[in-house]
Every structure is written in structure tokens, then in C-alpha cells.
N, C-alpha and C positions, 0 to 999 in steps of 0.2 A: 504494500500499500504506500502511496506517495504521501510524504509528510505534509505537503501543501494541500492535499485533497482528502480531508478526513470527514467522514459522515458522523455528525454529532446528533443526528435525529433520534437515536435511541436513548440518548442521555436525558436525564431529568433536568429541569431548569435549576433546581437546587444544586446539582452536581456541577453544572456550568458556572453558577455563581460562586461556588467554593473554589473552582479552578481560578477564576478571575481574582477573587479576594486573596488567595495565596500568592498569586503573582504580584499584586499590588503591595502586599505586606513585604515581600522580598525587595521590591523596588524602593519602598519606604525605608527599609533597613539600610540599603545602600546610600540613600540620601543622608540619613542620620550619621552613618559612619564617615561619609566624606566631609560632613560639617563638623565633626568632632576633632579638635586639635590634637588630642593624644591617642585617638583611635579606640578609646574605651567608651562604651556606651552602656548605661544602666537602663535597660528597656522597662524595668519595673516602675520607673517614674513617669513614663508616658501614658496618657489616656489610651484606652483600648482602640479607639478609632484613629489615633494619630498616625500610625504607620500606613494603613490604607489610604488615608487622606493625602499624606505626603507622596505616596505612589501615584495617586490620581493627578496631583499637581505636576509631578515630574513627567508623566506621560503627556499631559496637556501642554506643557512647555516644549517638549520634543515635537509634538504634532504641530504646534504653533510656529516653531522655528522652521519646520519643513515646508509649511504652507507659504511662508514669506520668502522662500528661496526661489 
């Protein structure tokens, strides 16, 4: 199966949402790590929605930059 041509029709919407959420959390972690001067981050001090929101902002920034080029 081609990685660019995957049929997601059999998946539940919750499964798709979880996949997206996990990806946004990972992107959010990268944003936090890159902003940390010493590389150490205590994720326990962040609100639960902080990492996905940072991930959304990072994706929006990338898409915004691509559309202006």
C-alpha cells in the first residue's frame, strides 16, 4: 500500500482525532523544547491543552508562511 494513498474510511472519527491530537502534542513539545534555554522542560507545569494549542499555532505558522511564498 502506498503511504500517500491510505483509506481511512474504516476508522472511527475518535481514532482520527486521537491521531491528530497526538501529532499536535509532539509538535507542541518541540516548540517548548526549542524555546527552553537549557533544554529542560517540566511539562507538569503546563495546562493540559497547552501542548496541542502550541502545536496548532506552529502548524498554522508553517501553513501561513507557505501561502505567502
